[in-house]
C-alpha positions as CSV (number, residue, x, y, z in Angstrom):
1,M,22.3,-81.6,83.4
2,S,20.4,-84.9,83.3
3,N,18.8,-84.2,86.8
4,L,17.1,-81.2,85.3
5,I,15.1,-83.3,82.9
6,S,11.8,-84.9,84.0
7,K,10.8,-88.3,82.9
8,E,8.0,-86.7,80.8
9,E,10.5,-84.4,79.0
10,A,12.9,-87.3,78.4
11,R,10.1,-89.3,76.9
12,R,9.0,-86.4,74.7
13,I,12.6,-86.0,73.3
14,A,12.8,-89.8,72.7
15,G,9.5,-89.8,70.8
16,Q,10.6,-86.8,68.7
17,S,13.9,-88.6,67.9
18,I,12.4,-91.7,66.2
19,M,10.6,-92.6,63.1
20,I,8.2,-95.5,63.2
21,R,6.2,-97.6,60.8
22,M,2.7,-99.1,61.1
23,P,0.8,-102.0,59.5
24,E,-2.4,-100.2,58.7
25,T,-4.1,-98.6,55.7
26,V,-6.5,-96.7,58.0
27,L,-5.2,-94.9,61.1
28,S,-6.7,-96.8,64.1
29,E,-7.4,-95.2,67.4
30,A,-4.8,-97.4,69.0
31,T,-2.1,-96.2,66.7
32,A,-3.2,-92.6,67.0
33,N,-3.0,-92.9,70.7
34,F,0.4,-94.5,70.5
35,I,1.6,-91.5,68.4
36,R,0.1,-88.9,70.7
37,D,1.2,-90.6,74.0
38,N,4.8,-91.0,72.8
39,H,5.2,-87.7,71.0
40,I,5.9,-89.3,67.6
41,R,6.3,-86.9,64.7
42,A,7.9,-89.1,62.0
43,I,6.5,-92.1,60.2
44,C,7.6,-94.0,57.1
45,L,4.9,-95.7,55.0
46,F,5.4,-98.7,52.9
47,R,3.5,-100.7,50.2
48,Q,1.5,-102.4,52.9
49,N,0.0,-99.0,53.9
50,M,-1.1,-98.1,50.4
51,V,-4.2,-99.0,48.4
52,N,-4.9,-96.1,46.1
53,Q,-4.6,-92.3,45.9
54,E,-7.8,-91.6,47.8
55,Q,-7.0,-94.0,50.7
56,L,-3.4,-92.9,51.0
57,S,-4.2,-89.2,51.0
58,K,-6.7,-89.7,53.8
59,L,-4.2,-91.7,55.8
60,T,-1.4,-89.1,55.5
61,A,-3.9,-86.3,56.4
62,D,-5.0,-88.3,59.5
63,L,-1.4,-88.8,60.5
64,R,-0.6,-85.2,60.0
65,A,-3.5,-84.2,62.2
66,V,-2.3,-86.5,65.0
67,M,1.5,-85.7,64.7
68,G,1.1,-81.9,64.3
69,P,2.7,-79.2,62.2
70,E,6.2,-80.8,62.5
71,A,5.1,-84.1,61.0
72,L,7.6,-85.9,58.8
73,I,5.9,-88.5,56.6
74,G,8.5,-90.5,54.7
75,I,8.6,-92.8,51.7
76,D,11.1,-94.8,49.6
77,Q,10.3,-93.5,46.1
78,E,13.7,-93.9,44.5
79,G,12.6,-95.2,41.1
80,G,13.0,-98.5,39.3
81,A,12.2,-101.4,41.6
82,V,12.3,-99.4,44.8
83,V,9.0,-97.5,44.8
84,R,6.1,-97.7,47.2
85,A,3.3,-95.7,45.5
86,T,3.0,-97.7,42.2
87,W,0.0,-96.0,40.6
88,V,1.7,-92.6,40.2
89,P,4.1,-92.0,37.2
90,Q,6.9,-94.5,37.7
91,P,10.4,-93.1,37.7
92,P,13.4,-94.8,36.1
93,A,16.0,-96.5,38.3
94,A,19.0,-94.3,39.1
95,M,21.2,-96.5,36.8
96,S,18.8,-95.9,33.9
97,L,19.3,-92.2,34.4
98,G,23.0,-92.9,34.7
99,A,22.9,-94.6,31.3
100,S,21.2,-91.5,29.9
101,N,23.8,-89.2,31.5
102,D,21.7,-86.1,31.4
103,P,21.5,-83.9,34.5
104,D,18.6,-81.9,33.2
105,L,16.6,-85.1,32.7
106,C,17.5,-86.2,36.3
107,R,16.3,-82.8,37.6
108,Q,13.0,-83.2,35.7
109,V,12.5,-86.7,37.0
110,G,13.3,-85.7,40.6
111,A,10.8,-82.9,40.4
112,A,8.1,-85.2,39.0
113,V,8.6,-87.8,41.7
114,A,8.3,-85.0,44.3
115,R,5.1,-83.6,42.7
116,S,3.4,-87.0,42.8
117,I,4.3,-87.9,46.4
118,K,3.7,-84.4,47.8
119,A,0.2,-84.6,46.5
120,L,-0.1,-87.8,48.6
121,G,0.9,-86.1,51.7
122,F,4.6,-87.0,51.9
123,N,7.3,-84.4,52.7
124,W,10.4,-86.7,53.0
125,N,11.7,-89.0,50.3
126,F,14.5,-91.4,51.2
127,A,16.3,-90.9,47.9
128,P,18.5,-90.4,45.9
129,V,21.0,-93.2,46.4
130,L,24.7,-92.1,46.3
131,D,26.2,-95.5,46.7
132,L,28.5,-96.4,43.8
133,N,28.3,-99.4,41.6
134,N,31.8,-100.6,42.4
135,N,30.9,-104.2,43.2
136,V,29.0,-106.1,40.5
137,N,28.1,-108.8,43.1
138,N,26.3,-106.4,45.4
139,P,23.0,-108.0,46.3
140,V,21.1,-104.9,47.2
141,I,22.4,-101.8,45.3
142,S,22.9,-102.6,41.6
143,E,20.5,-100.5,39.5
144,R,19.7,-98.3,42.5
145,S,23.0,-96.5,41.9
146,F,23.6,-93.8,39.3
147,G,27.0,-95.3,38.4
148,A,30.5,-96.4,39.4
149,E,32.3,-93.1,39.1
150,P,31.9,-90.7,42.0
151,V,31.8,-87.4,40.1
152,H,29.3,-88.8,37.5
153,A,27.1,-90.2,40.3
154,H,27.1,-87.0,42.3
155,K,26.3,-84.8,39.3
156,L,23.2,-86.8,38.4
157,A,22.0,-87.5,42.0
158,S,22.5,-83.8,42.8
159,A,20.4,-82.8,39.8
160,W,17.7,-85.3,40.9
161,M,17.7,-83.9,44.4
162,E,17.5,-80.3,43.1
163,G,14.3,-81.2,41.3
164,S,12.8,-82.7,44.4
165,L,13.8,-79.8,46.7
166,A,12.4,-77.3,44.2
167,E,9.0,-79.0,44.5
168,G,9.1,-78.8,48.3
169,V,9.9,-82.4,49.2
170,A,13.0,-83.1,51.3
171,C,15.5,-85.7,50.1
172,C,17.6,-88.0,52.1
173,I,20.8,-89.2,50.4
174,K,21.8,-92.7,51.3
175,H,23.6,-94.9,52.5
176,F,26.5,-93.0,54.1
177,P,29.5,-93.7,54.0
178,G,28.7,-96.0,51.1
179,H,27.0,-99.4,50.5
180,G,28.3,-100.0,47.0
181,D,31.2,-102.3,47.7
182,T,29.5,-105.0,49.7
183,H,28.7,-108.7,49.1
184,V,26.1,-108.8,52.0
185,D,22.7,-107.2,52.3
186,S,22.5,-105.4,55.7
187,H,18.8,-106.4,55.9
188,R,20.2,-109.9,56.5
189,D,23.7,-109.6,58.0
190,L,26.4,-107.0,58.9
191,P,28.6,-106.1,55.9
192,E,32.1,-105.0,56.1
193,V,34.1,-102.7,53.8
194,D,37.8,-103.1,54.6
195,K,39.2,-100.1,53.0
196,S,41.6,-97.4,54.1
197,R,40.4,-93.8,54.6
198,E,42.4,-92.8,51.5
199,Q,40.5,-95.5,49.4
200,L,37.2,-94.4,50.8
201,D,37.9,-90.8,50.1
202,A,38.7,-91.6,46.5
203,L,35.4,-93.5,45.9
204,E,32.7,-94.2,48.4
205,L,32.9,-91.0,50.4
206,A,33.4,-88.7,47.5
207,P,29.8,-88.3,46.3
208,F,28.5,-87.9,49.9
209,K,31.1,-85.2,50.7
210,A,30.1,-83.3,47.6
211,A,26.3,-83.7,48.3
212,A,26.7,-82.8,51.9
213,K,26.9,-79.1,50.9
214,N,23.2,-79.0,50.1
215,A,21.5,-82.3,51.1
216,P,18.9,-81.6,53.8
217,A,19.2,-85.2,55.2
218,M,21.5,-88.2,55.1
219,M,20.9,-91.9,56.0
220,T,23.5,-94.0,57.6
221,A,24.7,-97.5,56.5
222,H,24.7,-100.5,58.7
223,I,28.2,-101.4,57.6
224,V,31.5,-101.8,59.5
225,Y,34.5,-100.0,58.1
226,P,37.3,-101.6,60.2
227,Q,40.1,-99.3,59.1
228,I,38.0,-96.3,60.3
229,D,36.2,-97.8,63.3
230,P,36.7,-101.6,63.9
231,E,34.1,-101.7,66.7
232,N,31.0,-100.1,65.3
233,P,28.9,-100.0,62.1
234,A,28.7,-96.5,60.7
235,T,25.2,-96.1,62.2
236,M,26.7,-96.3,65.7
237,S,30.2,-94.9,65.0
238,K,31.1,-91.5,66.5
239,T,34.3,-91.5,64.5
240,I,32.2,-91.6,61.3
241,L,29.0,-89.7,62.1
242,T,30.6,-87.0,64.2
243,G,34.3,-87.1,63.3
244,I,33.9,-87.2,59.5
245,L,30.4,-86.0,58.8
246,R,30.0,-83.2,61.4
247,D,33.5,-82.1,62.3
248,E,35.4,-82.6,59.0
249,W,32.6,-81.9,56.5
250,N,30.7,-79.4,58.7
251,Y,27.4,-81.1,57.8
252,H,24.4,-79.4,59.3
253,G,21.6,-81.5,57.9
254,V,19.6,-84.2,59.6
255,V,21.2,-87.6,60.0
256,I,18.8,-90.5,60.2
257,T,19.7,-94.2,60.6
258,D,18.6,-96.9,58.2
259,G,16.0,-99.2,59.6
260,M,17.1,-100.5,63.0
261,D,14.9,-103.6,62.6
262,M,17.4,-104.8,60.0
263,H,19.2,-108.0,61.1
264,A,22.6,-106.3,60.9
265,I,21.6,-104.2,63.9
266,A,18.6,-105.8,65.7
267,G,20.0,-109.3,65.5
268,R,23.4,-108.3,66.9
269,Y,22.9,-105.4,69.3
270,G,19.2,-105.1,70.2
271,V,17.2,-102.2,69.0
272,G,17.3,-100.3,72.3
273,V,21.0,-100.4,72.8
274,A,21.6,-99.7,69.1
275,A,19.3,-96.6,69.2
276,V,21.2,-95.1,72.2
277,K,24.5,-95.7,70.5
278,A,23.3,-94.2,67.2
279,L,22.2,-90.9,68.8
280,A,25.3,-90.8,71.0
281,A,27.4,-91.3,67.9
282,G,25.9,-88.3,66.1
283,A,22.6,-89.4,64.5
284,D,19.6,-87.1,64.9
285,M,16.8,-89.6,64.3
286,V,16.5,-93.3,64.7
287,M,14.4,-95.2,62.2
288,A,12.6,-97.5,64.7
289,L,10.6,-99.5,62.2
290,G,9.9,-103.0,63.6
291,N,6.7,-103.2,65.5
292,T,5.1,-101.6,68.5
293,E,7.0,-103.9,70.9
294,T,10.4,-102.9,69.4
295,Q,9.4,-99.3,69.2
296,L,8.6,-99.2,72.9
297,E,11.9,-100.9,73.6
298,T,13.6,-98.2,71.6
299,L,11.7,-95.4,73.4
300,D,12.4,-96.9,76.8
301,A,16.1,-97.2,76.1
302,L,16.3,-93.6,74.7
303,S,14.3,-92.2,77.6
304,A,16.6,-93.8,80.1
305,A,19.8,-92.7,78.3
306,I,18.5,-89.1,78.2
307,L,17.6,-89.1,81.9
308,N,21.0,-90.5,83.0
309,G,23.0,-88.2,80.7
310,E,24.3,-91.0,78.5
311,I,23.2,-88.8,75.5
312,D,24.3,-85.2,76.1
313,Y,21.4,-82.8,76.6
314,A,23.0,-80.0,74.7
315,S,23.6,-82.3,71.7
316,L,20.0,-83.4,71.9
317,Q,18.8,-79.8,71.6
318,K,20.9,-79.4,68.4
319,K,19.5,-82.6,67.0
320,L,15.9,-81.4,67.6
321,A,16.7,-78.0,66.1
322,R,18.0,-79.7,62.9
323,I,14.9,-81.8,62.7
324,R,12.7,-78.8,63.3
325,H,14.5,-76.9,60.6
326,L,13.7,-79.8,58.2
327,T,10.0,-79.8,59.0
328,E,9.8,-76.0,58.7
329,T,11.6,-76.0,55.3
330,Y,9.6,-78.9,53.9
331,P,6.3,-78.9,55.7
332,S,3.8,-81.8,55.3
333,L,0.9,-80.3,53.4
334,S,-2.1,-81.6,51.6
335,G,-1.5,-81.2,47.8
336,T,-3.2,-81.6,44.5
337,Y,-2.1,-83.5,41.4
338,T,-4.2,-82.6,38.4
339,E,-4.9,-85.0,35.5
340,Q,-2.9,-82.7,33.3
341,T,0.2,-82.9,35.5
342,D,-0.2,-86.6,35.9
343,A,-0.4,-87.0,32.1
344,A,2.7,-84.8,31.5
345,D,4.7,-86.6,34.1
346,R,3.8,-90.0,32.6
347,V,5.1,-88.8,29.3
348,L,8.3,-87.6,30.9
349,M,8.9,-90.9,32.7
350,A,8.2,-92.9,29.5
351,Q,10.8,-90.7,27.7
352,A,13.3,-91.1,30.5
353,W,12.9,-94.9,30.6
354,Q,13.3,-95.0,26.8
355,R,16.5,-92.9,26.9
356,G,18.0,-95.3,29.5
357,L,17.4,-98.4,27.4
358,T,20.9,-99.9,26.9
359,P,22.2,-102.3,24.2
360,Y,24.9,-104.8,25.2
361,R,26.8,-107.1,22.7
362,Q,24.9,-105.6,19.8
363,P,21.4,-107.0,20.2
364,H,19.1,-107.2,17.2
365,A,15.3,-107.5,17.4
366,P,13.6,-110.5,15.8
367,Q,11.5,-109.5,12.8
368,S,7.9,-108.6,13.7
369,G,5.6,-111.6,13.2
370,S,8.4,-114.1,13.5
371,K,8.3,-117.2,15.7
372,V,9.7,-116.5,19.2
373,R,10.0,-118.5,22.4
374,L,10.0,-116.6,25.7
375,V,12.0,-118.3,28.5
376,I,11.1,-116.7,31.9
377,S,10.8,-117.4,35.6
378,A,7.4,-118.7,36.5
379,D,7.2,-116.7,39.7
380,V,8.6,-113.4,41.0
381,V,8.8,-112.2,44.6
382,S,9.9,-109.1,46.5
383,D,13.4,-109.2,48.1
384,G,12.1,-107.2,51.0
385,V,13.6,-103.9,49.7
386,S,12.1,-103.7,46.2
387,E,8.7,-104.4,44.7
388,A,8.3,-107.9,43.2
389,G,9.5,-108.2,39.7
390,I,7.2,-108.3,36.6
391,P,5.1,-111.4,36.3
392,A,5.7,-113.7,33.3
393,H,2.2,-113.1,31.8
394,K,2.9,-109.3,31.5
395,V,6.1,-109.9,29.5
396,A,4.4,-112.5,27.4
397,A,1.5,-110.1,26.7
398,M,3.9,-107.5,25.4
399,L,5.8,-109.9,23.2
400,A,2.6,-111.5,21.9
401,Q,1.6,-108.1,20.4
402,I,4.7,-108.4,18.2
403,Y,5.5,-112.1,17.6
404,D,4.1,-115.5,17.2
405,L,4.9,-116.5,20.8
406,E,5.4,-119.7,22.8
407,I,6.4,-119.6,26.4
408,T,8.7,-121.8,28.5
409,T,8.8,-121.1,32.2
410,F,11.2,-122.3,34.9
411,D,10.8,-122.6,38.7
412,D,14.5,-122.5,39.7
413,A,17.2,-120.9,37.5
414,N,19.8,-122.8,39.4
415,S,18.6,-126.1,38.1
416,F,16.7,-125.3,34.8
417,E,18.0,-127.5,31.9
418,W,18.4,-125.3,28.9
419,S,18.3,-128.5,26.8
420,S,14.7,-129.0,27.8
421,I,13.6,-126.1,25.6
422,P,12.0,-127.4,22.4
423,S,14.2,-127.2,19.3
424,D,11.5,-125.8,17.0
425,G,13.4,-123.1,15.2
426,R,12.0,-120.3,17.2
427,T,14.1,-117.4,18.3
428,V,14.7,-117.8,22.0
429,I,14.3,-114.7,24.2
430,L,15.3,-115.0,27.8
431,A,13.7,-112.4,30.1
432,S,15.3,-111.9,33.5
433,T,12.8,-110.7,36.1
434,V,14.5,-111.2,39.4
435,R,17.4,-109.3,41.1
436,I,19.6,-112.3,42.0
437,R,22.5,-113.1,39.7
438,Y,22.7,-116.3,37.8
439,N,24.9,-119.2,39.1
440,D,27.7,-120.9,37.3
441,Y,25.5,-123.7,35.8
442,A,23.2,-121.2,34.1
443,R,26.2,-119.1,32.9
444,K,27.8,-122.1,31.2
445,T,24.7,-123.7,29.7
446,W,22.1,-121.1,28.9
447,K,22.2,-119.9,25.3
448,P,19.4,-117.5,24.4
449,D,19.4,-115.5,21.1
450,L,18.4,-112.3,23.0
451,H,18.5,-111.5,26.7
452,L,16.0,-109.0,28.0
453,V,17.5,-107.8,31.3
454,L,14.5,-106.3,33.1
455,W,16.0,-105.7,36.6
456,N,19.6,-106.3,37.6
457,P,21.9,-105.0,34.7
458,F,24.8,-107.1,35.9
459,Q,22.8,-110.2,34.8
460,S,23.8,-109.3,31.3
461,L,27.4,-110.4,32.3
462,D,26.1,-113.8,33.3
463,I,24.6,-115.0,30.1
464,A,26.7,-115.1,26.9
465,A,24.1,-113.4,24.6
466,P,23.3,-110.0,23.1
467,A,21.2,-108.1,25.7
468,L,18.8,-105.2,26.1
469,I,19.0,-103.7,29.5
470,T,16.1,-101.7,31.0
471,Y,17.3,-101.4,34.7
472,G,13.7,-102.0,35.8
473,F,10.3,-103.5,35.0
474,A,7.8,-100.7,35.4
475,A,5.2,-100.4,32.7
476,P,7.1,-97.6,30.8
477,A,10.2,-99.8,30.9
478,I,8.3,-102.6,29.2
479,E,6.8,-100.2,26.7
480,A,10.4,-99.0,25.9
481,V,11.3,-102.6,25.1
482,A,8.3,-103.0,22.9
483,N,9.2,-99.8,21.1
484,W,12.7,-101.2,20.4
485,L,11.5,-104.6,19.4
486,S,9.0,-103.0,17.0
487,G,11.6,-100.7,15.5
488,R,9.9,-97.6,16.8
489,A,12.8,-96.5,19.0
490,D,16.6,-97.0,19.3
491,A,18.5,-98.1,22.4
492,T,21.0,-95.4,23.1
493,G,21.9,-95.8,26.8
494,Q,25.4,-96.6,28.0
495,V,26.1,-98.7,31.1
496,P,27.5,-96.2,33.6
497,V,30.3,-98.5,34.7
498,A,33.8,-98.3,33.2
499,D,35.2,-101.4,31.5
500,F,31.8,-103.1,31.9
501,D,32.8,-105.9,29.4
502,R,35.9,-106.8,31.5
503,L,33.7,-107.5,34.5
504,A,32.1,-110.6,32.9
């Protein structure tokens, strides 16, 4: 069959089978030509592409004009720390919604997220996360998961997805077959989950199998499951993508890889080789992020594989049909987002964050007006997946509205001497504003009176103190903390992880 395909046709199919990224906030003629020349119809935008609503709406409109009616414009707008458009109403992290345990609330939040990003020109959201919280040392999932129990996680994630789909924005559940039980971030290295099929069916696979009935798209994980396929990560495993997902589960949605620029793939296999193996294994679209050079390498490798028959032509037509169905069902359209809708969605998000607020070890708020010392990291950075944490001055500004406040900052939590804090009788509040867990030194020596856990909920296990867990640091999360400290609201959330206390 391969000799019936021209080089031009092979290149067209290759271009329609990848999603790219770009470094611009304004579509340049060079990028527009690259998209046209290579038949690209899918792009994922990140924080670096975004300035404000007007700029981003113009950018997506320009991209849509170049890519055509089958354009797929994607975004990671999960909630919590993983959001790209930060000026629209900020959704709670999945684990915050898990702490509320209210499917209707999840549905409303999913719909509100879709409304805001659809108005910006997006028609594909890489959310919700179906990974389970079954490893407290996971460096990249944590609050991005709805919980540790598969039925609970699926119920809430499915409701979130229903809300998004009802508003006309496609979801992409991730990271199949499950990224929850890893100690390694696949952005940096190749994780391994050494579990039997029976064990995976009982946990990791369960929410994906349930969601596969109605999820329009699914993202693969760059993880090796040696008892299923010892040779290939799931992204490049025919046993997993075709055998389990297509043949066993009869899944008909679009399968897209996670970013192939991640070190777990690019650093080990090379982006071109990996892209060919992913499509041959059963993926429909390759997320060829990287840069123009690696995107061309991917296109060249795919074109060659299509021409020589390494990727079956009949299967390619099925892949393109699935992608076409996604674009027809969830078209990229210019939308509107009124001030009234924005205001109503901000109220919803604030209520959702408040309902997720979780007490741990029976925390009590210091009396308003009392003397308090805030201990907090002097600097916060992005981990490459999430937005950077909240700066110290913003937490201090919130607390200063309630207390007589002094501040102690530290540069490195691994070496900060708790004994250096002045013994002046002030109530000491530690605010944790980074994702990384605390080391043994901090665990043994840090003794705050109250711990505000403003990102990774599992940090509450590290420090032996009463804690208030927000699962994130967006403005409405900080407002929820202020409401609790001031006595205006209770903290009623419950950590959606069984036997959480025993994990400490």
